[in-house]
C-alpha positions as CSV (number, residue, x, y, z in Angstrom):
1,X,75.5,65.8,111.0
2,X,73.3,68.9,111.4
3,X,74.5,71.9,109.3
4,X,74.7,73.9,112.4
5,X,78.0,75.4,113.3
6,X,77.1,75.3,117.0
7,X,76.5,71.5,116.8
8,X,79.9,71.1,114.9
9,X,81.8,73.1,117.5
10,X,80.2,71.2,120.4
11,X,81.2,67.9,118.7
12,X,84.8,69.3,118.4
13,X,85.0,70.2,122.1
14,X,83.7,66.7,123.2
15,X,85.4,64.5,120.6
16,X,87.4,61.6,122.0
17,X,90.4,59.8,120.5
18,X,88.5,57.1,118.4
19,X,86.2,59.6,116.6
20,X,89.1,62.0,116.1
21,X,91.3,59.4,114.6
22,X,88.5,58.2,112.4
23,X,87.9,61.7,111.1
24,X,91.6,62.2,110.3
25,X,91.8,58.9,108.5
26,X,88.7,59.7,106.3
27,X,89.9,63.2,105.5
28,X,93.4,62.0,104.7
29,X,92.0,59.4,102.4
30,X,89.8,61.9,100.7
31,X,92.5,64.6,100.3
32,X,95.1,62.2,99.0
33,X,92.8,60.8,96.4
34,X,91.8,64.3,95.0
35,X,93.0,64.7,91.5
36,X,91.6,66.3,88.3
37,X,88.2,67.9,88.2
38,X,86.6,68.4,91.6
39,X,83.5,70.6,91.5
40,X,84.4,74.3,90.8
41,X,88.2,73.5,90.7
42,X,90.8,71.2,89.2
43,X,93.5,69.5,91.2
44,X,97.0,69.3,89.9
45,X,99.5,67.7,92.4
46,X,98.7,69.8,95.6
47,X,97.5,72.8,93.7
48,X,93.8,73.8,93.3
49,X,93.1,75.6,89.9
50,X,89.9,77.5,90.5
51,X,87.4,78.7,88.0
52,X,86.7,82.4,88.2
53,X,83.1,81.9,89.2
54,X,81.1,81.7,92.4
55,X,81.9,83.0,95.9
56,X,84.9,82.3,98.2
57,X,85.4,82.6,101.9
58,X,89.0,82.8,102.7
59,X,90.2,82.2,106.4
60,X,93.7,82.8,107.5
61,X,95.7,81.4,110.6
62,X,93.5,80.1,113.4
63,X,96.2,78.6,115.7
64,X,94.0,76.7,118.0
65,X,91.5,79.4,118.5
66,X,88.1,77.7,118.2
67,X,86.3,80.8,119.3
68,X,87.5,82.7,116.3
69,X,86.7,79.8,114.1
70,X,83.1,79.8,115.4
71,X,82.8,83.4,115.1
72,X,83.8,83.5,111.4
73,X,81.5,80.6,110.4
74,X,78.6,82.1,112.4
75,X,79.0,85.6,111.2
76,X,79.4,84.7,107.6
77,X,76.7,81.9,107.6
78,X,78.8,80.4,105.0
79,X,77.8,76.8,105.7
80,X,74.2,77.7,104.4
81,X,75.9,79.2,101.2
82,X,77.8,76.0,100.8
83,X,74.6,74.0,100.9
84,X,72.7,76.3,98.5
85,X,75.4,77.2,96.0
86,X,77.5,74.5,94.5
87,X,80.2,77.0,93.3
88,X,80.6,78.5,96.8
89,X,84.2,77.7,98.2
90,X,85.5,77.8,101.8
91,X,89.3,78.1,101.7
92,X,91.6,77.8,104.7
93,X,95.2,79.1,104.3
94,X,96.7,76.9,106.9
95,X,98.1,77.1,110.4
96,X,95.2,75.4,112.3
97,X,97.1,74.4,115.3
98,X,99.8,75.4,117.9
99,X,99.9,78.5,120.1
100,X,96.2,78.2,121.2
101,X,94.5,75.8,123.6
102,X,92.1,74.2,121.1
103,X,94.3,72.9,118.2
104,X,92.5,69.5,118.3
105,X,89.1,71.2,118.2
106,X,90.1,73.4,115.1
107,X,91.5,70.5,113.3
108,X,88.4,68.4,113.9
109,X,86.2,71.3,112.8
110,X,87.9,71.9,109.5
111,X,88.2,68.3,108.7
112,X,84.5,67.8,109.4
113,X,83.7,70.6,107.1
114,X,85.9,69.0,104.4
115,X,84.0,65.7,104.8
116,X,80.6,67.4,104.6
117,X,81.6,69.5,101.6
118,X,84.4,67.8,99.7
119,X,84.1,69.7,96.5
120,X,83.8,73.0,98.2
121,X,86.3,73.1,101.1
122,X,90.0,73.6,100.3
123,X,92.4,73.0,103.1
124,X,95.8,74.5,102.6
125,X,99.1,73.7,104.3
126,X,100.7,76.3,106.7
127,X,104.2,76.2,108.1
128,X,102.6,74.6,111.3
129,X,101.6,71.7,109.0
130,X,105.1,71.5,107.5
131,X,107.4,68.6,106.7
132,X,109.5,67.1,109.4
133,X,112.6,69.0,108.6
134,X,110.8,72.3,108.9
135,X,108.8,72.1,112.1
136,X,107.6,75.4,113.5
137,X,108.6,76.4,117.0
138,X,106.9,76.4,119.4
139,X,105.2,73.3,118.2
140,X,102.9,72.5,121.1
141,X,100.5,70.2,119.3
142,X,102.2,67.0,120.8
143,X,101.9,68.4,124.3
144,X,98.1,69.2,123.7
145,X,97.5,65.7,122.3
146,X,99.2,64.2,125.5
147,X,96.8,66.2,127.6
148,X,93.7,65.4,125.7
149,X,94.2,61.8,124.4
150,X,96.6,60.3,127.2
151,X,98.4,57.3,126.1
152,X,96.8,57.4,122.6
153,X,98.5,60.8,121.8
154,X,101.3,59.4,119.7
155,X,98.9,57.6,117.4
156,X,96.9,60.7,117.0
157,X,99.9,62.8,116.3
158,X,101.3,60.3,113.7
159,X,98.0,60.3,111.8
160,X,97.6,64.0,111.7
161,X,101.2,64.4,110.3
162,X,100.3,62.1,107.5
163,X,97.3,64.3,106.8
164,X,99.6,67.2,106.6
165,X,101.3,65.8,103.5
166,X,98.0,65.8,101.7
167,X,97.1,69.5,102.3
168,X,97.2,72.0,99.4
169,X,100.2,74.2,98.9
170,X,98.6,76.7,96.5
171,X,95.4,78.0,95.1
172,X,95.5,79.6,91.6
173,X,92.7,81.6,90.0
174,X,93.8,82.5,86.5
175,X,94.0,86.3,85.8
176,X,92.8,86.9,89.4
177,X,95.0,85.8,92.3
178,X,97.3,83.3,93.8
179,X,96.9,82.0,97.4
180,X,99.8,80.6,99.4
181,X,100.3,80.4,103.1
182,X,103.6,82.2,103.4
183,X,105.4,83.6,100.4
184,X,106.2,83.4,96.7
185,X,108.8,80.8,95.7
186,X,111.3,83.0,94.0
187,X,112.8,80.6,91.4
188,X,109.4,79.0,90.4
189,X,108.9,79.2,86.7
190,X,105.6,77.2,85.9
191,X,102.4,76.4,87.7
192,X,103.7,72.8,88.0
193,X,106.5,74.2,90.3
194,X,103.8,75.2,92.8
195,X,101.8,72.0,92.3
196,X,104.7,69.6,93.0
197,X,106.6,71.7,95.5
198,X,106.1,69.0,98.0
199,X,107.6,66.3,95.8
200,X,110.8,68.2,95.2
201,X,111.4,69.1,98.8
202,X,114.1,69.7,100.2
203,X,116.1,69.4,96.8
204,X,114.3,72.7,95.8
205,X,113.3,75.5,98.3
206,X,109.8,76.1,96.6
207,X,107.9,74.4,99.5
208,X,110.0,76.1,102.2
209,X,109.4,79.5,100.7
210,X,105.6,78.9,100.2
211,X,105.3,77.9,103.9
212,X,107.7,80.4,105.4
213,X,108.4,83.5,103.4
214,X,107.1,87.0,104.1
215,X,106.9,90.3,102.1
216,X,108.9,93.1,103.2
217,X,108.8,96.8,102.1
218,X,112.5,97.4,103.1
219,X,113.9,94.6,100.7
220,X,114.2,95.2,97.0
221,X,114.6,91.5,96.0
222,X,115.2,88.8,98.8
223,X,117.2,88.4,101.9
224,X,117.4,85.9,104.8
225,X,114.3,85.7,107.0
226,X,114.5,86.2,110.8
227,X,112.2,83.1,111.1
228,X,115.2,80.9,110.2
229,X,113.4,79.5,107.1
230,X,112.1,81.0,103.9
231,X,113.0,84.5,102.8
232,X,112.0,88.1,103.0
233,X,110.9,89.2,99.5
234,X,110.5,92.7,98.1
235,X,108.1,94.4,95.7
236,X,110.2,93.7,92.7
237,X,110.0,89.9,93.3
238,X,106.3,90.1,93.9
239,X,105.6,92.0,90.7
240,X,107.8,89.5,88.6
241,X,106.2,86.4,90.0
242,X,102.6,87.6,89.9
243,X,103.2,88.5,86.1
244,X,104.8,85.1,85.5
245,X,101.6,83.3,86.9
246,X,99.1,85.8,85.2
247,X,97.6,87.0,88.4
248,X,97.1,90.4,90.0
249,X,97.8,89.7,93.7
250,X,98.7,87.2,96.4
251,X,96.5,86.3,99.3
252,X,98.3,84.8,102.3
253,X,98.3,84.2,106.0
254,X,101.4,83.5,108.1
255,X,101.8,86.9,109.7
256,X,100.0,88.3,112.9
257,X,98.2,91.6,111.9
258,X,96.9,93.9,114.6
259,X,93.9,94.7,112.5
260,X,93.5,91.2,111.2
261,X,94.8,92.0,107.7
262,X,97.4,94.2,106.0
263,X,98.3,95.1,102.5
264,X,101.9,95.2,101.2
265,X,103.7,96.0,97.9
266,X,101.4,98.6,96.7
267,X,98.4,96.4,96.8
268,X,99.9,93.2,95.4
269,X,99.9,91.3,98.7
270,X,97.0,90.8,101.1
271,X,97.7,89.1,104.5
272,X,94.9,87.6,106.5
273,X,95.1,86.6,110.2
274,X,91.9,85.0,111.4
275,X,92.4,84.6,115.1
276,X,92.9,87.0,117.9
277,X,94.0,87.4,121.5
278,X,97.0,85.9,123.2
279,X,99.8,85.2,122.4
280,X,99.3,87.8,119.6
281,X,97.1,90.4,121.3
282,X,95.8,91.6,118.0
283,X,92.8,94.0,118.1
284,X,90.9,92.0,115.4
285,X,90.8,88.9,113.4
286,X,89.7,89.1,109.8
287,X,88.5,86.9,106.8
288,X,87.8,87.6,103.2
289,X,84.5,87.0,101.4
290,X,84.6,87.8,97.7
291,X,83.2,87.0,94.2
292,X,85.8,85.1,92.1
293,X,84.2,86.5,89.0
294,X,85.1,90.2,89.8
295,X,88.2,91.5,88.2
296,X,89.9,93.1,91.2
297,X,93.1,94.8,90.0
298,X,94.8,94.9,93.4
299,X,94.3,93.8,97.0
300,X,93.3,97.3,98.1
301,X,90.0,96.8,96.0
302,X,89.3,93.9,98.4
303,X,89.1,96.0,101.5
304,X,85.3,96.3,101.3
305,X,85.2,92.4,101.1
306,X,87.2,92.0,104.3
307,X,85.3,91.2,107.5
308,X,86.8,92.1,110.8
309,X,85.6,90.7,114.1
C-alpha cells in the first residue's frame, strides 16, 4: 500500500466485505499476540508502557467521521514521521464508530495503519468498543453494517466485536502521563489493575470506569454518572490516583468538546475530541502532537501542542 493518506481513505470508502473481514482478522491476530517489548513500548496485558522518548500523535473520538480522520492525518503529515522515525507513535483513544456515517471506513483506516506500522500504532478501547454487558447507546454499527455489507453484516459485526477485546485499555508513560478513554478506576492500586481490567470485568469495576467515567468540577470524590455506567470523579480522586501511578496528568477522550479539547481539575486532565459536526455540532475537532521526553508538569502546558481543525 502507498503511504498516502488519500489512497488509504479511498480504499476505506470502497472496501467490500471480503477485504474488510480480512483486515479485521489480521489486525485481531496481531493485537491479541502483542506481549512484552514492542518497539518503543512494552505490552503488559492490555496496557502499553511507553518509553519517555520520541514523538506521539494522540487522536480522540472519531465516531464514524472519516473526514476528520483524513484531516488529522493529512494536516499532521504523521505517516511520513512514522516512516522516518522508529520512535514516533500514533495513539488512538477509542470510539472509532457509531453516530457517524462512516464507522466502517474509520475502522478500516485505523486497522490498516496498525498493520502498516505494528510497532508504532496503538489502538485503545473506547466505550463504543466495550464488552457485551456495557454496550453504548445508540449503537448504530450493526445498522451501518447491514446497509454496507448486506447479508454478510452479522459476520462482519461478529469479527469486529472480537477485535474489540484485543484493544488497549491504558497507556502509561512513567513520570509523564496516563492515557485512558474515559476515566480513572477509583479503586485501582497497581499498574496491573489497569493492564488486566478486561480480565477482571465485571467482578471489578475497573474496566467500566476506564471506558465510561468522566471528570467533574462539582464533585469532590465520586458520584453516579448520568451516562448510566461509570462514575463522575472529582479533583481529589484525580490527584490521588495520578500520584499513585507516578504521572502528572491524564489524557482522555469520551466527552464532546466545543473547541475540540478541554482541561479539568487544575490541569490534571486533558480531554480530546477529534471529530466535529453533527450530532455534536462542535466548532472544532482537536488532536495532540507532543514530545514524550518533555517533562510537562500539567496539561495546560500541552496547549501549544494541541492542534485544532
